[in-house]
ZADO-1210 file (C-alpha; in nm, 4 decimals, padded with zeros to 6 digits):
<atoms>
<atom x="05.7759" y="08.2435" z="-01.9395" code="MET" pos="1"/>
<atom x="05.9642" y="08.5204" z="-01.6641" code="ASN" pos="2"/>
<atom x="05.7195" y="08.4865" z="-01.4004" code="ARG" pos="3"/>
<atom x="05.8243" y="08.8133" z="-01.2443" code="PRO" pos="4"/>
<atom x="05.7425" y="08.9963" z="-01.5357" code="LEU" pos="5"/>
<atom x="05.3845" y="08.8814" z="-01.6450" code="ASP" pos="6"/>
<atom x="05.2773" y="08.9187" z="-01.2635" code="SER" pos="7"/>
<atom x="05.4290" y="09.3136" z="-01.2769" code="TYR" pos="8"/>
<atom x="05.2314" y="09.3451" z="-01.6140" code="ARG" pos="9"/>
<atom x="04.9214" y="09.1683" z="-01.4697" code="MET" pos="10"/>
<atom x="04.9597" y="09.4064" z="-01.1241" code="ILE" pos="11"/>
<atom x="04.9899" y="09.7519" z="-01.3099" code="GLU" pos="12"/>
<atom x="04.7536" y="09.6435" z="-01.6444" code="GLN" pos="13"/>
<atom x="04.4696" y="09.4520" z="-01.4697" code="GLN" pos="14"/>
<atom x="04.4532" y="09.4821" z="-01.1247" code="LEU" pos="15"/>
<atom x="04.5940" y="09.8593" z="-01.0035" code="LYS" pos="16"/>
<atom x="04.3685" y="09.9993" z="-01.2967" code="PRO" pos="17"/>
<atom x="04.0509" y="09.8815" z="-01.1051" code="ARG" pos="18"/>
<atom x="04.1117" y="09.9453" z="-00.7919" code="GLY" pos="19"/>
<atom x="04.2832" y="09.6762" z="-00.6432" code="ILE" pos="20"/>
<atom x="04.4657" y="09.9081" z="-00.3588" code="ASN" pos="21"/>
<atom x="04.6337" y="09.7032" z="-00.0962" code="SER" pos="22"/>
<atom x="04.9360" y="09.6447" z="-00.0984" code="GLU" pos="23"/>
<atom x="04.9505" y="09.3572" z="00.1114" code="ALA" pos="24"/>
<atom x="04.6855" y="09.1382" z="-00.1318" code="VAL" pos="25"/>
<atom x="04.9179" y="09.3192" z="-00.4553" code="LEU" pos="26"/>
<atom x="05.2401" y="09.1921" z="-00.2965" code="ASP" pos="27"/>
<atom x="05.0246" y="08.8312" z="-00.2683" code="ALA" pos="28"/>
<atom x="04.9473" y="08.8492" z="-00.6390" code="MET" pos="29"/>
<atom x="05.3131" y="08.9151" z="-00.7143" code="GLN" pos="30"/>
<atom x="05.4325" y="08.6878" z="-00.5704" code="ASP" pos="31"/>
<atom x="05.1792" y="08.3427" z="-00.5944" code="VAL" pos="32"/>
<atom x="05.2833" y="08.1888" z="-00.8563" code="PRO" pos="33"/>
<atom x="04.9685" y="08.1519" z="-01.0864" code="ARG" pos="34"/>
<atom x="05.1151" y="07.9834" z="-01.3720" code="HIS" pos="35"/>
<atom x="05.1818" y="07.6579" z="-01.0754" code="LEU" pos="36"/>
<atom x="04.8103" y="07.6626" z="-01.0645" code="PHE" pos="37"/>
<atom x="04.6845" y="07.6314" z="-01.4021" code="VAL" pos="38"/>
<atom x="04.6886" y="07.2996" z="-01.6465" code="PRO" pos="39"/>
<atom x="05.0669" y="07.3154" z="-01.8506" code="GLU" pos="40"/>
<atom x="04.9584" y="07.3649" z="-02.1539" code="ASN" pos="41"/>
<atom x="04.7767" y="07.6768" z="-02.0807" code="LEU" pos="42"/>
<atom x="05.0568" y="07.7798" z="-01.8573" code="ARG" pos="43"/>
<atom x="05.1836" y="08.0624" z="-02.1412" code="ASP" pos="44"/>
<atom x="04.8468" y="08.2032" z="-02.0556" code="ARG" pos="45"/>
<atom x="04.8335" y="08.2156" z="-01.6965" code="ALA" pos="46"/>
<atom x="04.8851" y="08.5807" z="-01.5916" code="TYR" pos="47"/>
<atom x="04.5823" y="08.6615" z="-01.8463" code="ASP" pos="48"/>
<atom x="04.2966" y="08.8525" z="-01.8088" code="ASP" pos="49"/>
<atom x="04.0074" y="08.5764" z="-01.7844" code="CYS" pos="50"/>
<atom x="03.9439" y="08.2478" z="-01.6538" code="PRO" pos="51"/>
<atom x="04.1313" y="07.9730" z="-01.7983" code="LEU" pos="52"/>
<atom x="03.9713" y="07.6031" z="-01.7837" code="PRO" pos="53"/>
<atom x="04.1351" y="07.3348" z="-01.4852" code="ILE" pos="54"/>
<atom x="03.9542" y="07.0144" z="-01.6336" code="GLY" pos="55"/>
<atom x="03.6215" y="06.8975" z="-01.4675" code="PHE" pos="56"/>
<atom x="03.4244" y="07.2047" z="-01.6004" code="GLU" pos="57"/>
<atom x="03.5681" y="07.3787" z="-01.3631" code="GLN" pos="58"/>
<atom x="03.8116" y="07.6677" z="-01.3973" code="THR" pos="59"/>
<atom x="04.0439" y="07.9518" z="-01.2154" code="ILE" pos="60"/>
<atom x="03.9122" y="08.3173" z="-01.2033" code="SER" pos="61"/>
<atom x="04.0697" y="08.5726" z="-01.3493" code="GLN" pos="62"/>
<atom x="04.3077" y="08.7503" z="-01.1398" code="PRO" pos="63"/>
<atom x="04.1009" y="09.0300" z="-01.1022" code="TYR" pos="64"/>
<atom x="03.7579" y="08.8352" z="-00.9274" code="ILE" pos="65"/>
<atom x="04.1106" y="08.6655" z="-00.7045" code="VAL" pos="66"/>
<atom x="04.2608" y="09.0111" z="-00.6071" code="ALA" pos="67"/>
<atom x="03.8291" y="09.1398" z="-00.5240" code="TYR" pos="68"/>
<atom x="03.7224" y="08.8973" z="-00.3306" code="MET" pos="69"/>
<atom x="04.0349" y="08.8431" z="-00.1607" code="THR" pos="70"/>
<atom x="04.0477" y="09.2962" z="-00.0340" code="GLU" pos="71"/>
<atom x="03.6335" y="09.2169" z="00.0275" code="GLN" pos="72"/>
<atom x="03.7005" y="08.9544" z="00.3182" code="LEU" pos="73"/>
<atom x="03.8929" y="09.2381" z="00.5203" code="CYS" pos="74"/>
<atom x="03.7174" y="09.3601" z="00.8000" code="SER" pos="75"/>
<atom x="04.0161" y="09.6288" z="00.8479" code="VAL" pos="76"/>
<atom x="04.0185" y="09.7880" z="00.4524" code="PRO" pos="77"/>
<atom x="04.3075" y="09.6345" z="00.2350" code="GLY" pos="78"/>
<atom x="04.4033" y="09.4372" z="00.6238" code="GLU" pos="79"/>
<atom x="04.3709" y="09.0251" z="00.6183" code="LEU" pos="80"/>
<atom x="04.5055" y="08.9786" z="00.9719" code="VAL" pos="81"/>
<atom x="04.7566" y="08.6875" z="01.0426" code="THR" pos="82"/>
<atom x="04.6141" y="08.3957" z="01.1678" code="GLY" pos="83"/>
<atom x="04.2860" y="08.4745" z="01.0414" code="MET" pos="84"/>
<atom x="04.0846" y="08.1846" z="01.0084" code="LYS" pos="85"/>
<atom x="03.9252" y="08.1426" z="00.6448" code="VAL" pos="86"/>
<atom x="03.6621" y="07.8712" z="00.5111" code="LEU" pos="87"/>
<atom x="03.6809" y="07.8120" z="00.1501" code="GLU" pos="88"/>
<atom x="03.4681" y="07.6118" z="-00.0387" code="ILE" pos="89"/>
<atom x="03.5350" y="07.5537" z="-00.3710" code="GLY" pos="90"/>
<atom x="03.9538" y="07.4435" z="-00.3838" code="THR" pos="91"/>
<atom x="03.9963" y="07.4085" z="-00.7484" code="GLY" pos="92"/>
<atom x="04.3064" y="07.4559" z="-00.8585" code="SER" pos="93"/>
<atom x="04.4334" y="07.6062" z="-00.4918" code="GLY" pos="94"/>
<atom x="04.5249" y="07.9615" z="-00.5844" code="TYR" pos="95"/>
<atom x="04.2460" y="08.1813" z="-00.4386" code="GLN" pos="96"/>
<atom x="04.3454" y="07.9050" z="-00.1024" code="ALA" pos="97"/>
<atom x="04.7664" y="08.0300" z="-00.1933" code="ALA" pos="98"/>
<atom x="04.6359" y="08.3953" z="-00.1829" code="ILE" pos="99"/>
<atom x="04.5285" y="08.3563" z="00.1336" code="LEU" pos="100"/>
<atom x="04.7864" y="08.1743" z="00.2663" code="ALA" pos="101"/>
<atom x="05.0634" y="08.3953" z="00.1192" code="TYR" pos="102"/>
<atom x="04.9000" y="08.6846" z="00.3715" code="LEU" pos="103"/>
<atom x="04.8916" y="08.4678" z="00.6789" code="GLY" pos="104"/>
<atom x="04.5612" y="08.3301" z="00.6897" code="CYS" pos="105"/>
<atom x="04.4662" y="08.0212" z="00.8484" code="GLU" pos="106"/>
<atom x="04.2902" y="07.8364" z="00.5673" code="VAL" pos="107"/>
<atom x="04.0257" y="07.5493" z="00.5521" code="TYR" pos="108"/>
<atom x="03.9799" y="07.4558" z="00.1699" code="THR" pos="109"/>
<atom x="03.7328" y="07.2045" z="00.0702" code="ILE" pos="110"/>
<atom x="03.6720" y="07.0641" z="-00.3057" code="GLU" pos="111"/>
<atom x="03.4398" y="06.8014" z="-00.4560" code="LEU" pos="112"/>
<atom x="03.6141" y="06.6645" z="-00.7091" code="VAL" pos="113"/>
<atom x="03.8455" y="06.4320" z="-00.6049" code="GLU" pos="114"/>
<atom x="04.0908" y="06.4810" z="-00.8565" code="GLU" pos="115"/>
<atom x="04.1777" y="06.8508" z="-00.8595" code="LEU" pos="116"/>
<atom x="04.1451" y="06.7969" z="-00.4506" code="TYR" pos="117"/>
<atom x="04.4564" y="06.6106" z="-00.4954" code="ILE" pos="118"/>
<atom x="04.6331" y="06.7916" z="-00.7075" code="LYS" pos="119"/>
<atom x="04.5879" y="07.1654" z="-00.5227" code="ALA" pos="120"/>
<atom x="04.6635" y="06.9457" z="-00.1737" code="LYS" pos="121"/>
<atom x="05.0209" y="06.8269" z="-00.3729" code="THR" pos="122"/>
<atom x="05.1348" y="07.2113" z="-00.4913" code="THR" pos="123"/>
<atom x="05.0251" y="07.3077" z="-00.1383" code="PHE" pos="124"/>
<atom x="05.3179" y="07.0836" z="00.0087" code="THR" pos="125"/>
<atom x="05.5205" y="07.1606" z="-00.2974" code="GLU" pos="126"/>
<atom x="05.5300" y="07.5489" z="-00.2481" code="LEU" pos="127"/>
<atom x="05.5265" y="07.4802" z="00.1264" code="GLU" pos="128"/>
<atom x="05.2040" y="07.6101" z="00.2867" code="PHE" pos="129"/>
<atom x="05.1331" y="07.4801" z="00.5847" code="LEU" pos="130"/>
<atom x="04.9064" y="07.6960" z="00.6909" code="ASN" pos="131"/>
<atom x="04.6661" y="07.5660" z="00.3964" code="ILE" pos="132"/>
<atom x="04.4547" y="07.2274" z="00.5745" code="HIS" pos="133"/>
<atom x="04.2384" y="07.0872" z="00.2974" code="THR" pos="134"/>
<atom x="03.9483" y="06.8303" z="00.2640" code="ARG" pos="135"/>
<atom x="03.7133" y="06.6599" z="-00.0191" code="HIS" pos="136"/>
<atom x="03.4145" y="06.6586" z="00.0580" code="GLY" pos="137"/>
<atom x="03.0541" y="06.8319" z="00.0107" code="ASN" pos="138"/>
<atom x="03.1036" y="07.1855" z="00.0208" code="GLY" pos="139"/>
<atom x="02.7328" y="07.2495" z="00.1476" code="TYR" pos="140"/>
<atom x="02.8019" y="07.1155" z="00.4765" code="SER" pos="141"/>
<atom x="03.1230" y="07.3670" z="00.5423" code="GLY" pos="142"/>
<atom x="03.3779" y="07.2327" z="00.8513" code="TRP" pos="143"/>
<atom x="03.1619" y="07.2397" z="01.0568" code="PRO" pos="144"/>
<atom x="03.3952" y="07.0844" z="01.3634" code="GLU" pos="145"/>
<atom x="03.6632" y="07.3998" z="01.2862" code="GLU" pos="146"/>
<atom x="03.3525" y="07.6763" z="01.3173" code="ALA" pos="147"/>
<atom x="03.3238" y="07.9352" z="01.3968" code="PRO" pos="148"/>
<atom x="03.5334" y="08.1213" z="01.0727" code="PHE" pos="149"/>
<atom x="03.6417" y="08.5279" z="01.0281" code="ASP" pos="150"/>
<atom x="03.5634" y="08.4846" z="00.7584" code="ALA" pos="151"/>
<atom x="03.4429" y="08.2068" z="00.4460" code="ILE" pos="152"/>
<atom x="03.4670" y="08.2685" z="00.0600" code="ILE" pos="153"/>
<atom x="03.2973" y="08.0622" z="-00.1747" code="VAL" pos="154"/>
<atom x="03.4701" y="08.0320" z="-00.5719" code="THR" pos="155"/>
<atom x="03.1452" y="07.8540" z="-00.6928" code="ALA" pos="156"/>
<atom x="02.7828" y="07.9899" z="-00.7205" code="ALA" pos="157"/>
<atom x="02.5258" y="07.8308" z="-00.5528" code="PRO" pos="158"/>
<atom x="02.1392" y="07.9418" z="-00.6163" code="ASN" pos="159"/>
<atom x="02.1297" y="08.0669" z="-00.2713" code="LYS" pos="160"/>
<atom x="02.2940" y="08.1601" z="00.0411" code="ILE" pos="161"/>
<atom x="02.3923" y="07.7793" z="00.1766" code="PRO" pos="162"/>
<atom x="02.2524" y="07.8379" z="00.5666" code="GLU" pos="163"/>
<atom x="02.4891" y="07.5519" z="00.6754" code="ASN" pos="164"/>
<atom x="02.7726" y="07.7957" z="00.6112" code="LEU" pos="165"/>
<atom x="02.6670" y="08.1179" z="00.7243" code="THR" pos="166"/>
<atom x="02.5444" y="07.8908" z="01.0489" code="GLU" pos="167"/>
<atom x="02.9793" y="07.8364" z="01.0399" code="GLN" pos="168"/>
<atom x="03.0758" y="08.1994" z="01.0852" code="LEU" pos="169"/>
<atom x="03.1754" y="08.3678" z="01.3715" code="ARG" pos="170"/>
<atom x="03.0192" y="08.7207" z="01.4912" code="GLU" pos="171"/>
<atom x="03.1017" y="09.0251" z="01.3114" code="GLY" pos="172"/>
<atom x="03.2793" y="08.7721" z="01.0468" code="GLY" pos="173"/>
<atom x="03.2404" y="08.8402" z="00.6784" code="ARG" pos="174"/>
<atom x="03.1294" y="08.6047" z="00.3308" code="MET" pos="175"/>
<atom x="03.2448" y="08.6563" z="00.0241" code="ILE" pos="176"/>
<atom x="02.9596" y="08.4415" z="-00.2692" code="VAL" pos="177"/>
<atom x="02.8378" y="08.4760" z="-00.5866" code="PRO" pos="178"/>
<atom x="02.4899" y="08.3689" z="-00.6186" code="VAL" pos="179"/>
<atom x="02.2818" y="08.2624" z="-00.9137" code="GLY" pos="180"/>
<atom x="02.1786" y="08.0018" z="-01.0915" code="ASP" pos="181"/>
<atom x="02.4019" y="07.9017" z="-01.3710" code="ALA" pos="182"/>
<atom x="02.3732" y="08.0627" z="-01.7617" code="GLY" pos="183"/>
<atom x="02.1477" y="08.3620" z="-01.5707" code="SER" pos="184"/>
<atom x="02.3138" y="08.6280" z="-01.3841" code="VAL" pos="185"/>
<atom x="02.4727" y="08.5871" z="-01.0906" code="GLN" pos="186"/>
<atom x="02.5660" y="08.8778" z="-00.8620" code="TYR" pos="187"/>
<atom x="02.8751" y="08.8580" z="-00.6052" code="LEU" pos="188"/>
<atom x="02.7313" y="08.9646" z="-00.1917" code="LYS" pos="189"/>
<atom x="02.9121" y="09.0308" z="00.0852" code="LEU" pos="190"/>
<atom x="02.7749" y="08.8689" z="00.3679" code="ILE" pos="191"/>
<atom x="02.8287" y="09.0166" z="00.7812" code="THR" pos="192"/>
<atom x="02.7165" y="08.8595" z="01.0497" code="LYS" pos="193"/>
<atom x="02.5735" y="09.1326" z="01.2978" code="THR" pos="194"/>
<atom x="02.4009" y="09.0871" z="01.6731" code="ALA" pos="195"/>
<atom x="02.3063" y="08.7195" z="01.5059" code="GLY" pos="196"/>
<atom x="02.2037" y="08.8476" z="01.1906" code="ARG" pos="197"/>
<atom x="02.2806" y="08.8145" z="00.8135" code="ILE" pos="198"/>
<atom x="02.3441" y="09.1606" z="00.5955" code="VAL" pos="199"/>
<atom x="02.3849" y="09.1121" z="00.2711" code="GLU" pos="200"/>
<atom x="02.5027" y="09.3793" z="00.0561" code="LYS" pos="201"/>
<atom x="02.5311" y="09.3646" z="-00.3888" code="VAL" pos="202"/>
<atom x="02.8890" y="09.3349" z="-00.5168" code="LEU" pos="203"/>
<atom x="02.9060" y="09.3305" z="-00.9014" code="LEU" pos="204"/>
<atom x="02.7592" y="09.0644" z="-01.1127" code="ALA" pos="205"/>
<atom x="02.9457" y="08.8169" z="-01.2100" code="VAL" pos="206"/>
<atom x="02.9239" y="08.4825" z="-01.3734" code="ARG" pos="207"/>
<atom x="03.1071" y="08.1303" z="-01.2174" code="PHE" pos="208"/>
<atom x="03.0454" y="07.7575" z="-01.2788" code="VAL" pos="209"/>
<atom x="02.7498" y="07.6186" z="-00.9919" code="PRO" pos="210"/>
<atom x="02.8151" y="07.5421" z="-00.6520" code="MET" pos="211"/>
<atom x="02.7367" y="07.1348" z="-00.6821" code="VAL" pos="212"/>
<atom x="02.6591" y="06.9005" z="-00.4129" code="ARG" pos="213"/>
</atoms>
């Protein structure tokens, strides 16, 4: 598989036409080898415009959703500041964390499924992402000893926004999270903390695997 050609097509045919404008995000999506984050038997589909199973009833999100959620974390439109401290709930294959790390963020990522945690950690090491910190555990608890975070990204859907996570968001910080029950309509929400208040904005309808304890 010619990854540069496949990732180029992903950029030109999927991301740009659907409104992904950040050059930094597009560069990350171009350069991070998505095929290394999917099972070997699915690598010929790694750059397709769809989610893919990664085992244990989990998926890697479609490229557009990864790019869109990444853009929404930007406090400055189109820009993630180098060194920005980001908490990710739901490491999965590790692809979203790798995109954020490529952009210069200091990423703290938590995965409940031990096998996925081990595999993602191995992939991060092989790709020399030194700015990704991993933890095997319950995402509902967050990572309190590293709080507050500039941004939080949740890649599985709770039925309501976990209070522990909003508490770990710094003043002025942003969190993006899909909310809703499995099998029903879920909405991707952007949460901002302003003067101690949590403000919610609904972005779009989505479908994610449920966030479990």
